PDB file of N, CA, C and O in Angstrom, chain B, residues numbered from 101:
ATOM      1  N   MET B 101      -8.520  12.089  -0.387  1.00  0.00           N
ATOM      2  CA  MET B 101      -9.186  12.277  -1.846  1.00  0.00           C
ATOM      3  C   MET B 101      -7.971  11.634  -2.748  1.00  0.00           C
ATOM      4  O   MET B 101      -7.973  10.681  -3.527  1.00  0.00           O
ATOM      5  N   GLN B 102      -7.125  12.370  -2.408  1.00  0.00           N
ATOM      6  CA  GLN B 102      -5.400  12.064  -3.375  1.00  0.00           C
ATOM      7  C   GLN B 102      -5.062  10.443  -3.656  1.00  0.00           C
ATOM      8  O   GLN B 102      -4.493   9.917  -4.612  1.00  0.00           O
ATOM      9  N   LEU B 103      -5.602   9.901  -2.522  1.00  0.00           N
ATOM     10  CA  LEU B 103      -5.130   8.729  -2.575  1.00  0.00           C
ATOM     11  C   LEU B 103      -5.997   7.997  -3.286  1.00  0.00           C
ATOM     12  O   LEU B 103      -5.490   7.092  -3.949  1.00  0.00           O
ATOM     13  N   ILE B 104      -7.668   8.185  -3.364  1.00  0.00           N
ATOM     14  CA  ILE B 104      -8.575   7.745  -3.628  1.00  0.00           C
ATOM     15  C   ILE B 104      -8.198   7.931  -5.320  1.00  0.00           C
ATOM     16  O   ILE B 104      -7.941   7.008  -6.093  1.00  0.00           O
ATOM     17  N   ARG B 105      -8.247   9.461  -5.659  1.00  0.00           N
ATOM     18  CA  ARG B 105      -7.554   9.348  -7.041  1.00  0.00           C
ATOM     19  C   ARG B 105      -6.959   8.648  -7.712  1.00  0.00           C
ATOM     20  O   ARG B 105      -7.131   8.069  -8.785  1.00  0.00           O
ATOM     21  N   LYS B 106      -6.123   8.750  -6.898  1.00  0.00           N
ATOM     22  CA  LYS B 106      -4.349   8.078  -7.367  1.00  0.00           C
ATOM     23  C   LYS B 106      -4.547   6.599  -7.752  1.00  0.00           C
ATOM     24  O   LYS B 106      -4.057   6.116  -8.772  1.00  0.00           O
ATOM     25  N   VAL B 107      -5.343   5.870  -6.817  1.00  0.00           N
ATOM     26  CA  VAL B 107      -5.567   4.247  -7.360  1.00  0.00           C
ATOM     27  C   VAL B 107      -6.925   4.399  -8.530  1.00  0.00           C
ATOM     28  O   VAL B 107      -6.929   3.413  -9.267  1.00  0.00           O
ATOM     29  N   ASN B 108      -7.774   5.145  -8.776  1.00  0.00           N
ATOM     30  CA  ASN B 108      -8.797   5.440  -9.749  1.00  0.00           C
ATOM     31  C   ASN B 108      -9.745   4.227  -8.894  1.00  0.00           C
ATOM     32  O   ASN B 108     -10.136   3.171  -9.391  1.00  0.00           O
ATOM     33  N   SER B 109      -9.983   4.691  -7.506  1.00  0.00           N
ATOM     34  CA  SER B 109     -11.127   3.577  -7.436  1.00  0.00           C
ATOM     35  C   SER B 109     -12.088   4.655  -5.890  1.00  0.00           C
ATOM     36  O   SER B 109     -11.357   5.566  -5.502  1.00  0.00           O
ATOM     37  N   THR B 110     -12.804   4.622  -5.493  1.00  0.00           N
ATOM     38  CA  THR B 110     -13.469   4.797  -4.166  1.00  0.00           C
ATOM     39  C   THR B 110     -13.887   4.360  -2.853  1.00  0.00           C
ATOM     40  O   THR B 110     -14.062   3.218  -2.426  1.00  0.00           O
ATOM     41  N   TYR B 111     -14.072   6.001  -2.040  1.00  0.00           N
ATOM     42  CA  TYR B 111     -14.184   5.898  -0.515  1.00  0.00           C
ATOM     43  C   TYR B 111     -14.504   4.208   0.151  1.00  0.00           C
ATOM     44  O   TYR B 111     -14.101   3.509   1.080  1.00  0.00           O
ATOM     45  N   SER B 112     -15.405   4.129  -0.902  1.00  0.00           N
ATOM     46  CA  SER B 112     -16.281   2.932  -0.496  1.00  0.00           C
ATOM     47  C   SER B 112     -15.442   1.375  -0.172  1.00  0.00           C
ATOM     48  O   SER B 112     -15.367   0.634   0.808  1.00  0.00           O
ATOM     49  N   GLN B 113     -14.921   1.364  -1.480  1.00  0.00           N
ATOM     50  CA  GLN B 113     -13.647   0.804  -1.961  1.00  0.00           C
ATOM     51  C   GLN B 113     -12.111   0.722  -1.141  1.00  0.00           C
ATOM     52  O   GLN B 113     -11.527  -0.338  -0.917  1.00  0.00           O
ATOM     53  N   VAL B 114     -11.660   1.944  -0.796  1.00  0.00           N
ATOM     54  CA  VAL B 114     -10.530   2.017  -0.339  1.00  0.00           C
ATOM     55  C   VAL B 114      -9.932   1.820   1.325  1.00  0.00           C
ATOM     56  O   VAL B 114      -8.818   1.506   1.742  1.00  0.00           O
ATOM     57  N   ASN B 115     -11.207   2.158   2.024  1.00  0.00           N
ATOM     58  CA  ASN B 115     -11.567   2.730   3.095  1.00  0.00           C
ATOM     59  C   ASN B 115     -11.454   1.592   3.926  1.00  0.00           C
ATOM     60  O   ASN B 115     -10.975   1.885   5.022  1.00  0.00           O
ATOM     61  N   PRO B 116     -11.834  -0.066   3.733  1.00  0.00           N
ATOM     62  CA  PRO B 116     -11.657  -0.980   4.101  1.00  0.00           C
ATOM     63  C   PRO B 116     -10.756  -1.842   3.872  1.00  0.00           C
ATOM     64  O   PRO B 116     -10.725  -2.965   4.376  1.00  0.00           O
ATOM     65  N   ASN B 117      -9.683  -1.228   2.831  1.00  0.00           N
ATOM     66  CA  ASN B 117      -8.166  -1.473   3.290  1.00  0.00           C
ATOM     67  C   ASN B 117      -7.157  -0.527   4.232  1.00  0.00           C
ATOM     68  O   ASN B 117      -6.177  -0.868   4.896  1.00  0.00           O
ATOM     69  N   LEU B 118      -7.640   0.524   4.081  1.00  0.00           N
ATOM     70  CA  LEU B 118      -6.870   1.779   4.802  1.00  0.00           C
ATOM     71  C   LEU B 118      -7.457   1.424   6.762  1.00  0.00           C
ATOM     72  O   LEU B 118      -6.829   1.878   7.718  1.00  0.00           O
ATOM     73  N   GLN B 119      -8.309   0.841   6.853  1.00  0.00           N
ATOM     74  CA  GLN B 119      -8.881   0.362   8.218  1.00  0.00           C
ATOM     75  C   GLN B 119      -8.068  -1.074   8.565  1.00  0.00           C
ATOM     76  O   GLN B 119      -7.718  -1.448   9.684  1.00  0.00           O
ATOM     77  N   LEU B 120      -7.915  -1.605   7.585  1.00  0.00           N
ATOM     78  CA  LEU B 120      -7.013  -3.104   7.927  1.00  0.00           C
ATOM     79  C   LEU B 120      -6.072  -2.751   8.210  1.00  0.00           C
ATOM     80  O   LEU B 120      -5.719  -3.116   9.331  1.00  0.00           O
ATOM     81  N   LEU B 121      -5.126  -1.886   7.452  1.00  0.00           N
ATOM     82  CA  LEU B 121      -3.844  -1.039   7.732  1.00  0.00           C
ATOM     83  C   LEU B 121      -3.570  -0.368   9.148  1.00  0.00           C
ATOM     84  O   LEU B 121      -2.946  -0.760  10.134  1.00  0.00           O
ATOM     85  N   GLN B 122      -4.187   0.642   8.902  1.00  0.00           N
ATOM     86  CA  GLN B 122      -4.398   1.186  10.888  1.00  0.00           C
ATOM     87  C   GLN B 122      -4.493   0.056  11.439  1.00  0.00           C
ATOM     88  O   GLN B 122      -3.331  -0.081  11.821  1.00  0.00           O
ATOM     89  N   LYS B 123      -5.049  -0.893  11.774  1.00  0.00           N
ATOM     90  CA  LYS B 123      -5.369  -2.075  12.604  1.00  0.00           C
ATOM     91  C   LYS B 123      -4.615  -2.885  12.676  1.00  0.00           C
ATOM     92  O   LYS B 123      -4.860  -3.878  13.361  1.00  0.00           O
ATOM     93  N   GLU B 124      -3.163  -2.722  11.843  1.00  0.00           N
ATOM     94  CA  GLU B 124      -2.126  -3.741  11.666  1.00  0.00           C
ATOM     95  C   GLU B 124      -1.062  -3.185  12.257  1.00  0.00           C
ATOM     96  O   GLU B 124      -0.089  -3.837  12.637  1.00  0.00           O
ATOM     97  N   GLY B 125      -1.252  -1.263  12.432  1.00  0.00           N
ATOM     98  CA  GLY B 125      -0.612  -0.914  12.422  1.00  0.00           C
ATOM     99  C   GLY B 125       0.521  -0.203  11.910  1.00  0.00           C
ATOM    100  O   GLY B 125       1.292   0.574  12.471  1.00  0.00           O
ATOM    101  N   ILE B 126       0.460  -0.701  10.517  1.00  0.00           N
ATOM    102  CA  ILE B 126       1.343   0.169   9.249  1.00  0.00           C
ATOM    103  C   ILE B 126       1.286   1.644   8.607  1.00  0.00           C
ATOM    104  O   ILE B 126       2.109   2.374   8.054  1.00  0.00           O
ATOM    105  N   ILE B 127      -0.301   1.749   9.001  1.00  0.00           N
ATOM    106  CA  ILE B 127      -0.543   2.888   8.549  1.00  0.00           C
ATOM    107  C   ILE B 127      -1.314   3.999  10.232  1.00  0.00           C
ATOM    108  O   ILE B 127      -1.998   3.503  11.127  1.00  0.00           O
ATOM    109  N   PHE B 128      -0.930   5.308  10.144  1.00  0.00           N
ATOM    110  CA  PHE B 128      -1.667   6.096  10.774  1.00  0.00           C
ATOM    111  C   PHE B 128      -2.383   7.091  10.465  1.00  0.00           C
ATOM    112  O   PHE B 128      -2.240   7.336   9.267  1.00  0.00           O
ATOM    113  N   ASP B 129      -2.893   7.593  10.829  1.00  0.00           N
ATOM    114  CA  ASP B 129      -3.985   8.374  10.341  1.00  0.00           C
ATOM    115  C   ASP B 129      -4.321   9.662  11.116  1.00  0.00           C
ATOM    116  O   ASP B 129      -4.840   9.216  12.140  1.00  0.00           O
ATOM    117  N   GLU B 130      -4.321  10.756  11.196  1.00  0.00           N
ATOM    118  CA  GLU B 130      -3.970  12.289  11.867  1.00  0.00           C
ATOM    119  C   GLU B 130      -6.056  12.999  11.304  1.00  0.00           C
ATOM    120  O   GLU B 130      -6.699  12.854  10.264  1.00  0.00           O
ATOM    121  N   HIS B 131      -6.235  13.388  12.034  1.00  0.00           N
ATOM    122  CA  HIS B 131      -7.648  14.126  11.595  1.00  0.00           C
ATOM    123  C   HIS B 131      -6.945  15.443  11.690  1.00  0.00           C
ATOM    124  O   HIS B 131      -6.023  15.612  12.487  1.00  0.00           O
ATOM    125  N   CYS B 132      -7.371  16.368  10.887  1.00  0.00           N
ATOM    126  CA  CYS B 132      -7.564  17.755  11.435  1.00  0.00           C
ATOM    127  C   CYS B 132      -8.771  18.083  10.403  1.00  0.00           C
ATOM    128  O   CYS B 132      -8.916  17.990   9.184  1.00  0.00           O
ATOM    129  N   GLY B 133      -9.783  18.628  11.792  1.00  0.00           N
ATOM    130  CA  GLY B 133     -10.959  19.375  10.254  1.00  0.00           C
ATOM    131  C   GLY B 133     -11.363  17.889   9.662  1.00  0.00           C
ATOM    132  O   GLY B 133     -11.387  16.731  10.077  1.00  0.00           O
ATOM    133  N   ARG B 134     -11.699  18.679   8.320  1.00  0.00           N
ATOM    134  CA  ARG B 134     -12.774  17.496   7.713  1.00  0.00           C
ATOM    135  C   ARG B 134     -11.032  16.374   6.563  1.00  0.00           C
ATOM    136  O   ARG B 134     -10.935  15.350   5.886  1.00  0.00           O
ATOM    137  N   MET B 135     -10.106  17.495   7.048  1.00  0.00           N
ATOM    138  CA  MET B 135      -8.821  16.721   6.556  1.00  0.00           C
ATOM    139  C   MET B 135      -8.302  15.587   7.039  1.00  0.00           C
ATOM    140  O   MET B 135      -8.383  15.649   8.266  1.00  0.00           O
ATOM    141  N   ARG B 136      -7.580  14.114   6.538  1.00  0.00           N
ATOM    142  CA  ARG B 136      -7.471  13.061   7.247  1.00  0.00           C
ATOM    143  C   ARG B 136      -5.894  12.979   6.260  1.00  0.00           C
ATOM    144  O   ARG B 136      -5.846  13.127   5.039  1.00  0.00           O
ATOM    145  N   THR B 137      -4.945  12.763   6.986  1.00  0.00           N
ATOM    146  CA  THR B 137      -3.784  12.656   6.749  1.00  0.00           C
ATOM    147  C   THR B 137      -3.096  11.350   6.725  1.00  0.00           C
ATOM    148  O   THR B 137      -2.739  11.035   7.860  1.00  0.00           O
ATOM    149  N   ILE B 138      -2.837  10.619   5.964  1.00  0.00           N
ATOM    150  CA  ILE B 138      -2.350   8.946   6.599  1.00  0.00           C
ATOM    151  C   ILE B 138      -0.999   8.905   5.885  1.00  0.00           C
ATOM    152  O   ILE B 138      -0.836   9.086   4.678  1.00  0.00           O
ATOM    153  N   ARG B 139      -0.096   8.655   6.748  1.00  0.00           N
ATOM    154  CA  ARG B 139       1.179   7.515   6.650  1.00  0.00           C
ATOM    155  C   ARG B 139       1.523   6.494   7.486  1.00  0.00           C
ATOM    156  O   ARG B 139       0.938   6.013   8.456  1.00  0.00           O
ATOM    157  N   LEU B 140       2.873   6.160   6.806  1.00  0.00           N
ATOM    158  CA  LEU B 140       3.112   4.602   6.708  1.00  0.00           C
ATOM    159  C   LEU B 140       3.695   5.022   8.755  1.00  0.00           C
ATOM    160  O   LEU B 140       3.796   6.068   9.397  1.00  0.00           O
ATOM    161  N   ASN B 141       3.865   3.935   8.993  1.00  0.00           N
ATOM    162  CA  ASN B 141       4.332   3.668  10.348  1.00  0.00           C
ATOM    163  C   ASN B 141       5.154   2.735   9.971  1.00  0.00           C
ATOM    164  O   ASN B 141       4.902   1.539   9.831  1.00  0.00           O
ATOM    165  N   LYS B 142       6.974   3.742   9.666  1.00  0.00           N
ATOM    166  CA  LYS B 142       7.871   2.898   9.435  1.00  0.00           C
ATOM    167  C   LYS B 142       8.785   1.978  10.452  1.00  0.00           C
ATOM    168  O   LYS B 142       9.708   1.211  10.178  1.00  0.00           O
ATOM    169  N   GLU B 143       8.302   2.266  11.505  1.00  0.00           N
ATOM    170  CA  GLU B 143       9.149   1.433  12.623  1.00  0.00           C
ATOM    171  C   GLU B 143       8.129   0.166  12.709  1.00  0.00           C
ATOM    172  O   GLU B 143       8.781  -0.765  13.184  1.00  0.00           O
ATOM    173  N   ASN B 144       6.870  -0.224  12.457  1.00  0.00           N
ATOM    174  CA  ASN B 144       6.341  -1.413  12.229  1.00  0.00           C
ATOM    175  C   ASN B 144       7.034  -2.516  11.491  1.00  0.00           C
ATOM    176  O   ASN B 144       7.156  -2.123  10.331  1.00  0.00           O
ATOM    177  N   PRO B 145       7.506  -3.626  11.613  1.00  0.00           N
ATOM    178  CA  PRO B 145       8.247  -4.433  11.050  1.00  0.00           C
ATOM    179  C   PRO B 145       7.190  -4.990   9.794  1.00  0.00           C
ATOM    180  O   PRO B 145       7.420  -5.857   8.950  1.00  0.00           O
ATOM    181  N   LYS B 146       6.158  -4.300   9.962  1.00  0.00           N
ATOM    182  CA  LYS B 146       5.519  -5.035   9.155  1.00  0.00           C
ATOM    183  C   LYS B 146       5.266  -4.716   7.752  1.00  0.00           C
ATOM    184  O   LYS B 146       5.250  -5.321   6.679  1.00  0.00           O
ATOM    185  N   THR B 147       5.017  -3.183   8.305  1.00  0.00           N
ATOM    186  CA  THR B 147       5.793  -2.144   7.082  1.00  0.00           C
ATOM    187  C   THR B 147       6.911  -2.411   6.226  1.00  0.00           C
ATOM    188  O   THR B 147       7.029  -2.402   5.000  1.00  0.00           O
ATOM    189  N   GLN B 148       7.658  -2.637   7.116  1.00  0.00           N
ATOM    190  CA  GLN B 148       9.684  -2.920   6.444  1.00  0.00           C
ATOM    191  C   GLN B 148       8.854  -4.058   5.089  1.00  0.00           C
ATOM    192  O   GLN B 148       9.225  -4.062   3.916  1.00  0.00           O
ATOM    193  N   LEU B 149       7.976  -4.726   5.516  1.00  0.00           N
ATOM    194  CA  LEU B 149       7.965  -6.841   4.871  1.00  0.00           C
ATOM    195  C   LEU B 149       7.080  -6.302   3.620  1.00  0.00           C
ATOM    196  O   LEU B 149       7.168  -6.648   2.442  1.00  0.00           O
ATOM    197  N   LEU B 150       6.225  -5.378   4.196  1.00  0.00           N
ATOM    198  CA  LEU B 150       5.150  -5.235   2.698  1.00  0.00           C
ATOM    199  C   LEU B 150       5.983  -4.356   1.920  1.00  0.00           C
ATOM    200  O   LEU B 150       6.168  -4.748   0.768  1.00  0.00           O
ATOM    201  N   LEU B 151       6.571  -3.199   2.263  1.00  0.00           N
ATOM    202  CA  LEU B 151       7.329  -2.357   1.349  1.00  0.00           C
ATOM    203  C   LEU B 151       8.956  -3.124   0.727  1.00  0.00           C
ATOM    204  O   LEU B 151       9.607  -2.771  -0.256  1.00  0.00           O
ATOM    205  N   GLN B 152       9.215  -4.105   1.581  1.00  0.00           N
ATOM    206  CA  GLN B 152       9.370  -5.500   0.749  1.00  0.00           C
ATOM    207  C   GLN B 152       9.281  -5.981  -0.680  1.00  0.00           C
ATOM    208  O   GLN B 152       9.909  -6.004  -1.739  1.00  0.00           O
ATOM    209  N   ALA B 153       7.993  -6.401  -0.038  1.00  0.00           N
ATOM    210  CA  ALA B 153       7.087  -7.438  -1.123  1.00  0.00           C
ATOM    211  C   ALA B 153       6.388  -6.522  -2.516  1.00  0.00           C
ATOM    212  O   ALA B 153       6.003  -6.875  -3.631  1.00  0.00           O
ATOM    213  N   LEU B 154       6.457  -5.159  -1.786  1.00  0.00           N
ATOM    214  CA  LEU B 154       5.574  -4.013  -2.814  1.00  0.00           C
ATOM    215  C   LEU B 154       6.788  -3.858  -3.894  1.00  0.00           C
ATOM    216  O   LEU B 154       6.488  -3.514  -5.038  1.00  0.00           O
ATOM    217  N   ARG B 155       8.359  -4.140  -3.507  1.00  0.00           N
ATOM    218  CA  ARG B 155       9.708  -4.029  -4.447  1.00  0.00           C
ATOM    219  C   ARG B 155       9.553  -4.693  -4.939  1.00  0.00           C
ATOM    220  O   ARG B 155       9.342  -4.312  -6.090  1.00  0.00           O
ATOM    221  N   ILE B 156       9.475  -6.055  -4.797  1.00  0.00           N
ATOM    222  CA  ILE B 156      10.033  -6.894  -5.463  1.00  0.00           C
ATOM    223  C   ILE B 156       8.673  -7.168  -6.353  1.00  0.00           C
ATOM    224  O   ILE B 156       8.919  -7.790  -7.387  1.00  0.00           O
ATOM    225  N   LEU B 157       7.815  -6.958  -6.231  1.00  0.00           N
ATOM    226  CA  LEU B 157       6.672  -7.511  -7.298  1.00  0.00           C
ATOM    227  C   LEU B 157       6.846  -5.637  -8.453  1.00  0.00           C
ATOM    228  O   LEU B 157       6.164  -5.504  -9.469  1.00  0.00           O
ATOM    229  N   GLU B 158       7.716  -4.632  -8.030  1.00  0.00           N
ATOM    230  CA  GLU B 158       7.845  -3.714  -9.088  1.00  0.00           C
ATOM    231  C   GLU B 158       8.988  -4.053 -10.270  1.00  0.00           C
ATOM    232  O   GLU B 158       9.280  -3.566 -11.362  1.00  0.00           O
ATOM    233  N   THR B 159       9.412  -5.030  -9.538  1.00  0.00           N
ATOM    234  CA  THR B 159      10.923  -5.697 -11.078  1.00  0.00           C
ATOM    235  C   THR B 159      10.498  -6.126 -11.680  1.00  0.00           C
ATOM    236  O   THR B 159       9.451  -6.753 -11.518  1.00  0.00           O
ATOM    237  N   PRO B 160      11.184  -5.977 -12.783  1.00  0.00           N
ATOM    238  CA  PRO B 160      10.776  -6.393 -13.868  1.00  0.00           C
ATOM    239  C   PRO B 160      11.741  -7.690 -14.207  1.00  0.00           C
ATOM    240  O   PRO B 160      12.966  -7.801 -14.266  1.00  0.00           O
ATOM    241  N   THR B 161      10.435  -8.811 -14.444  1.00  0.00           N
ATOM    242  CA  THR B 161      11.260  -9.999 -14.854  1.00  0.00           C
ATOM    243  C   THR B 161      11.372 -10.219 -15.973  1.00  0.00           C
ATOM    244  O   THR B 161      10.605  -9.698 -16.783  1.00  0.00           O
ATOM    245  N   ASP B 162      12.494 -11.171 -16.400  1.00  0.00           N
ATOM    246  CA  ASP B 162      12.637 -11.576 -17.743  1.00  0.00           C
ATOM    247  C   ASP B 162      11.430 -13.052 -17.978  1.00  0.00           C
ATOM    248  O   ASP B 162      11.137 -14.037 -17.300  1.00  0.00           O
ATOM    249  N   ASN B 163      11.028 -12.527 -19.245  1.00  0.00           N
ATOM    250  CA  ASN B 163       9.838 -13.020 -19.326  1.00  0.00           C
ATOM    251  C   ASN B 163      10.251 -14.701 -20.492  1.00  0.00           C
ATOM    252  O   ASN B 163       9.454 -15.568 -20.852  1.00  0.00           O
ATOM    253  N   LYS B 164      11.462 -14.614 -20.727  1.00  0.00           N
ATOM    254  CA  LYS B 164      11.768 -15.795 -21.790  1.00  0.00           C
ATOM    255  C   LYS B 164      12.050 -16.597 -20.897  1.00  0.00           C
ATOM    256  O   LYS B 164      12.430 -16.354 -19.751  1.00  0.00           O
ATOM    257  N   GLN B 165      11.814 -17.902 -21.565  1.00  0.00           N
ATOM    258  CA  GLN B 165      11.301 -19.460 -21.507  1.00  0.00           C
ATOM    259  C   GLN B 165      12.880 -19.909 -21.838  1.00  0.00           C
ATOM    260  O   GLN B 165      13.270 -19.297 -22.833  1.00  0.00           O
ATOM    261  N   PRO B 166      13.862 -20.770 -21.309  1.00  0.00           N
ATOM    262  CA  PRO B 166      15.069 -21.506 -21.607  1.00  0.00           C
ATOM    263  C   PRO B 166      14.681 -22.383 -23.119  1.00  0.00           C
ATOM    264  O   PRO B 166      13.763 -23.174 -23.335  1.00  0.00           O
ATOM    265  N   ASN B 167      15.268 -22.117 -23.604  1.00  0.00           N
ATOM    266  CA  ASN B 167      14.823 -23.068 -24.759  1.00  0.00           C
ATOM    267  C   ASN B 167      14.573 -24.590 -24.628  1.00  0.00           C
ATOM    268  O   ASN B 167      15.424 -25.037 -23.860  1.00  0.00           O
ATOM    269  N   LYS B 168      13.765 -25.540 -25.060  1.00  0.00           N
ATOM    270  CA  LYS B 168      13.227 -26.671 -24.537  1.00  0.00           C
ATOM    271  C   LYS B 168      14.114 -27.434 -25.881  1.00  0.00           C
ATOM    272  O   LYS B 168      15.034 -27.570 -25.076  1.00  0.00           O
ATOM    273  N   ASN B 169      14.576 -27.940 -26.948  1.00  0.00           N
ATOM    274  CA  ASN B 169      14.911 -28.090 -27.907  1.00  0.00           C
ATOM    275  C   ASN B 169      15.907 -29.529 -27.770  1.00  0.00           C
ATOM    276  O   ASN B 169      16.470 -29.987 -28.764  1.00  0.00           O
TER     277      ASN B 169
END
């Protein structure tokens, strides 16, 4: 529920994405009663590529265009 609140979404929207990430081995989930803990699989090369892509997307870009006079 913390993840769902953080991304301002619903369980039905988030869960299919989590299932895909789990299928690809990018995340693990552990169940302890009704609690579900999700962790990154940092050993998976796909996880490292995904984290790199997210860092690139978070990097501010310079929106200035060259002057074409």
